[in-house]
C-alpha positions in Angstrom: -30.2 9.7 3.9 -31.3 7.4 6.8 -30.5 8.1 10.4 -27.0 7.3 11.5 -26.5 4.3 13.7 -25.0 4.8 17.1 -21.5 3.8 16.2 -21.6 6.0 13.1 -22.6 8.9 15.3 -19.5 8.4 17.4 -17.3 8.1 14.3 -18.7 11.4 12.9 -18.2 13.1 16.3 -14.6 12.0 16.6 -13.9 13.0 13.0 -15.2 16.5 13.8 -12.9 16.7 16.8 -10.0 15.7 14.7 -10.9 18.3 12.1 -11.2 21.1 14.6 -7.9 20.2 16.3 -9.5 19.0 19.6 -7.9 15.6 19.0 -4.6 14.9 17.3 -2.1 12.1 16.6 -0.9 10.4 19.8 -3.9 11.6 21.8 -5.8 9.1 23.9 -9.6 8.8 23.5 -11.8 9.1 26.5 -12.7 5.8 28.3 -15.4 3.6 26.9 -17.8 4.5 29.7 -17.3 8.2 29.2 -17.9 8.0 25.5 -21.1 6.0 26.0 -22.4 8.6 28.4 -21.3 11.6 26.2 -23.2 10.2 23.2 -26.0 8.6 25.0 -25.3 5.2 23.5 -24.5 1.7 24.8 -20.9 0.7 25.5 -21.4 -2.0 22.8 -21.9 0.8 20.2 -18.7 2.4 21.5 -16.7 -0.8 21.2 -18.1 -1.2 17.6 -16.9 2.3 16.7 -13.5 1.6 18.1 -13.2 -1.7 16.2 -14.0 0.1 13.0 -11.3 2.7 13.7 -8.8 0.0 14.5 -9.5 -1.9 11.3 -9.2 1.4 9.4 -5.7 1.9 10.9 -6.7 5.1 12.7 -6.4 4.1 16.3 -4.2 1.7 18.3 -5.9 -0.3 21.0 -4.0 -1.5 24.0 -5.5 -4.2 26.2 -4.6 -5.4 29.6 -3.0 -3.3 32.4 -2.3 -0.4 30.0 -5.5 -0.6 28.1 -6.7 2.4 26.2 -7.3 3.8 22.7 -4.9 6.3 21.0 -4.8 8.0 17.6 -2.0 6.4 15.7 1.1 8.5 14.7 1.6 6.4 11.6 -1.4 5.2 9.7 -2.4 1.6 9.3 -3.2 0.5 5.7 -6.8 -0.7 5.4 -6.4 -0.3 1.6 -4.7 -3.7 1.4 -7.7 -5.5 2.8 -10.2 -3.4 0.8 -8.3 -3.9 -2.5 -7.9 -7.6 -1.9 -11.6 -8.0 -1.2 -12.7 -5.9 -4.2 -10.5 -8.0 -6.6 -11.7 -11.3 -5.0 -15.3 -10.3 -5.5 -14.6 -9.2 -9.1 -15.6 -5.6 -8.3 -12.1 -4.5 -9.5 -10.1 -6.5 -12.0 -6.4 -7.2 -11.9 -6.2 -5.3 -15.1 -7.6 -2.2 -13.3 -4.9 -2.6 -10.6 -2.2 -2.8 -13.3 -3.5 0.3 -15.1 -3.7 2.1 -11.7 -0.1 1.2 -10.9 1.0 2.4 -14.4 -0.6 5.8 -13.8 0.8 6.2 -10.3 4.3 4.8 -10.8 5.0 6.4 -14.2 4.0 9.7 -12.7 6.3 9.1 -9.7 9.2 8.1 -12.0 8.6 11.3 -14.0 8.6 13.4 -10.8 11.7 11.7 -9.5 13.6 12.1 -12.7 12.9 15.8 -12.7 15.0 15.9 -9.5 17.6 13.4 -10.6 16.7 11.2 -7.7 17.7 7.8 -9.0 20.5 7.4 -6.5 17.9 6.7 -3.8 16.9 3.5 -5.6 20.4 2.1 -6.2 21.0 0.4 -2.8 17.8 -1.7 -3.3 19.0 -2.8 -6.7 22.5 -3.7 -5.3 20.8 -6.0 -2.8 18.6 -7.5 -5.5 21.6 -8.3 -7.7 23.3 -10.5 -5.1 23.5 -13.9 -6.7 23.0 -15.6 -3.4 19.7 -13.9 -2.8 16.8 -16.4 -2.6 13.8 -15.9 -5.0 11.2 -15.0 -2.3 13.5 -12.3 -0.9 14.1 -11.0 -4.4 10.3 -10.5 -4.7 10.2 -8.7 -1.4 12.9 -6.3 -2.6 11.2 -5.9 -6.0 8.1 -4.7 -4.3 10.2 -2.5 -2.1 11.7 -0.9 -5.2 8.3 0.1 -6.5 7.1 1.4 -3.2 10.3 3.4 -2.7 9.8 4.9 -6.2 6.4 6.2 -5.2 7.5 7.3 -1.7 10.2 9.3 -3.3 7.5 11.3 -5.1 6.4 12.5 -1.6 2.6 11.9 -1.6 1.5 10.1 1.6 -1.9 8.9 0.2 -0.3 7.4 -2.9 2.2 5.6 -0.7 -0.7 3.8 1.1 -2.6 2.9 -2.1 0.6 1.8 -3.9 1.6 -0.4 -1.0 -1.8 -2.1 -1.2 -1.9 -2.8 -4.9 1.8 -3.7 -5.0 1.1 -6.3 -2.3 -1.7 -7.8 -4.3 0.4 -8.2 -7.4 3.3 -9.5 -5.4 1.0 -12.3 -4.1 0.1 -13.1 -7.7 3.7 -13.3 -8.6 4.5 -15.7 -5.8 1.5 -17.8 -6.6 2.5 -18.5 -10.1 6.2 -18.1 -10.1 6.9 -21.6 -9.0 4.5 -23.0 -11.6 5.5 -21.7 -15.0 8.3 -19.3 -14.6 11.9 -20.1 -15.5 13.5 -18.1 -12.7 17.0 -18.4 -14.2 15.8 -16.4 -17.3 13.3 -14.1 -15.5 15.6 -12.8 -12.9 18.2 -11.2 -15.2 15.5 -9.5 -17.2 14.0 -8.0 -14.0 17.4 -6.8 -13.0 18.1 -5.2 -16.3 14.7 -3.4 -16.4 15.1 -2.1 -12.8 18.5 -0.8 -13.6 17.3 0.9 -16.8 14.5 2.6 -14.8 17.0 3.8 -12.2 19.5 5.0 -14.9 16.8 7.0 -16.7 15.7 8.7 -13.5 19.3 9.5 -12.5 19.9 10.9 -16.0 16.8 13.2 -15.6 15.1 11.6 -18.6 11.5 12.0 -17.5 9.9 10.6 -20.6 12.1 7.5 -20.8 11.7 6.8 -17.0 7.9 7.0 -17.3 7.9 4.8 -20.4 10.2 2.1 -18.9 8.1 2.0 -15.7 4.9 1.6 -17.7 6.3 -1.2 -19.9 7.7 -3.0 -16.9 4.5 -3.0 -14.9 2.3 -4.0 -17.8 4.4 -6.9 -18.9 5.0 -8.4 -15.5 1.6 -7.6 -14.1 -0.1 -9.3 -17.0 2.2 -12.3 -16.8 1.6 -12.6 -13.0 -2.1 -12.5 -13.4 -2.3 -15.0 -16.3 -3.0 -17.9 -14.0 -2.6 -21.4 -15.6 -5.9 -23.2 -16.3 -7.2 -25.5 -13.7 -6.4 -29.2 -14.4 
């Protein structure tokens, strides 16, 4: 491996301090000048390292009178940007995203059904079934339903990744929904499928919950990604 660049040396040193407990969530990093002196690098390299950490969602940067850099208590989600770029560059296909969601969400549905946790999803479905709810807000709640499903399984890393891939597919849905979808027919089917998933989870039917989630994601994911040909 080649020699680490200055900002990479700083990132590695900070990671080591986090690993050994010297730094923790909510802690404030030393001032830019102190970091530059400590590592024998320029302040430009320090700023570059901090920008990388900010983009990764690891630190929060305050500017102005209360300027400073602190380790975030809640993580940002750099996965959203990364996944979007990977798909945009054709490094990862939309089909790969759909398959990944099937694996994650069917497993989450199975785990939630084992605990009979379907009641946690019911309030979201009640809101989605309000006849006066506009279509864009329905899609927001739809994505929230799937994120809530994964969050209920209790894995923090999966939460972040699921939020990223769900956001990408939600954008695809919104991009094509107004072009070729008959919302009056689509919405009732979505509502029925969501309710069936919730009912299977509440009934502790693990196999059925996992199957319904898989079928639901594959059907709508493929439909959303089937963009109409350019005119």
